[in-house]
C-alpha positions in Angstrom: -3.6 53.9 39.8 -6.1 56.1 38.1 -6.1 58.0 34.8 -6.3 61.5 34.1 -6.7 63.4 30.9 -4.9 66.6 30.4 -6.5 69.1 28.1 -4.4 71.7 26.8 -6.1 75.2 26.0 -4.9 78.3 24.6 -5.7 81.2 22.2 -4.3 80.3 18.8 -3.6 84.2 18.2 -1.3 84.4 21.4 0.7 81.1 20.3 4.4 81.7 19.3 5.0 82.1 15.8 8.9 82.2 15.6 11.5 81.4 13.3 11.8 77.4 12.6 14.6 77.3 15.1 12.4 78.9 17.9 9.6 76.4 16.8 12.1 73.5 17.2 13.1 74.7 20.8 9.4 74.9 21.8 8.7 71.3 20.3 11.9 70.3 22.3 10.4 71.6 25.6 7.2 69.6 25.1 9.1 66.6 24.1 11.3 67.0 27.3 8.3 67.5 29.6 6.4 64.4 28.4 9.6 62.3 28.5 9.8 63.3 32.3 6.5 62.1 32.9 7.2 58.9 30.9 10.4 58.4 32.9 8.2 58.3 36.0 6.1 55.4 34.6 3.0 57.8 34.5 2.4 58.4 30.9 -0.6 56.3 29.6 -0.8 58.0 26.2 1.3 61.0 25.1 -1.9 62.2 23.1 -1.8 64.4 20.1 -2.1 68.0 18.8 -5.5 68.8 17.6 -6.0 70.9 14.3 -7.5 74.3 14.4 -10.5 73.4 12.2 -13.0 70.6 12.4 -17.0 70.4 12.5 -19.7 70.4 15.2 -22.7 68.0 15.0 -25.6 69.2 16.9 -28.3 67.3 18.4 -30.7 68.6 15.6 -28.4 67.0 12.8 -27.1 70.5 11.9 -23.3 70.3 11.2 -21.4 73.6 11.4 -17.6 74.5 11.2 -16.0 74.1 14.5 -14.4 74.4 16.8 -16.5 77.3 18.1 -15.1 80.5 17.1 -17.0 82.6 19.7 -14.8 81.2 22.6 -11.2 82.5 23.1 -9.4 79.5 24.0 -9.3 76.5 21.9 -8.4 72.9 22.7 -4.9 72.3 21.3 -4.2 68.8 22.3 -4.3 66.2 25.1 -2.4 63.5 27.0 -3.4 60.7 29.3 -1.3 60.4 32.5 -1.5 57.8 35.4 -1.7 59.1 38.9 -2.8 58.1 42.2 -4.9 61.4 43.1 -6.0 64.7 41.4 -3.1 66.4 43.4 -0.7 64.1 41.8 -1.9 64.6 38.2 -2.0 68.5 38.9 1.6 68.0 39.8 2.4 66.2 36.8 0.7 68.9 34.7 2.8 71.5 36.2 5.8 72.7 34.0 3.5 72.1 30.9 5.0 74.4 28.2 1.6 75.7 27.5 1.5 77.5 30.7 4.5 79.8 29.5 2.1 80.9 26.5 -0.7 82.0 28.6 -2.5 78.8 28.1 -3.8 76.3 30.6 -4.1 72.6 31.4 -7.5 71.2 32.4 -7.2 67.9 34.4 -10.1 65.5 34.5 -10.1 62.1 36.0 -11.3 59.4 33.8 -13.9 57.1 35.3 -14.2 53.9 33.3 -17.8 52.6 32.8 
C-alpha cells in the first residue's frame, strides 16, 4: 500500500466561528471522519491542525512572518492515509468536514526516497 498526504486548505475568514457547542459538533464531525478511515485500517497518521501564524525562511536567509498573507487559502492541517491508488485516497478524502466549509483537500502521494 502507498501513503498519501491529505492537506486541508481553507480561508480562515470563512471558517465557522460558532458557539462552544457548535464548535464541539464540528470537532466531533472531524473525529468521526478520521475514525472511519482508521476503522478501515487506512490511517497512517492522523496529523495535526496547524496554527495560523509562523515564519517563512527564504533562500537568501531572509525571515518573514508567514504563512503568506497574500494568498486566500491557508493550510489548516494534514493527515497521512494508506491507499492502493490515488483514486482510493481521493475516495477517503471525500466526506472531509473541511469541504462543507468551502475548503478543499489536496491529495499527494508520498514517494519515499
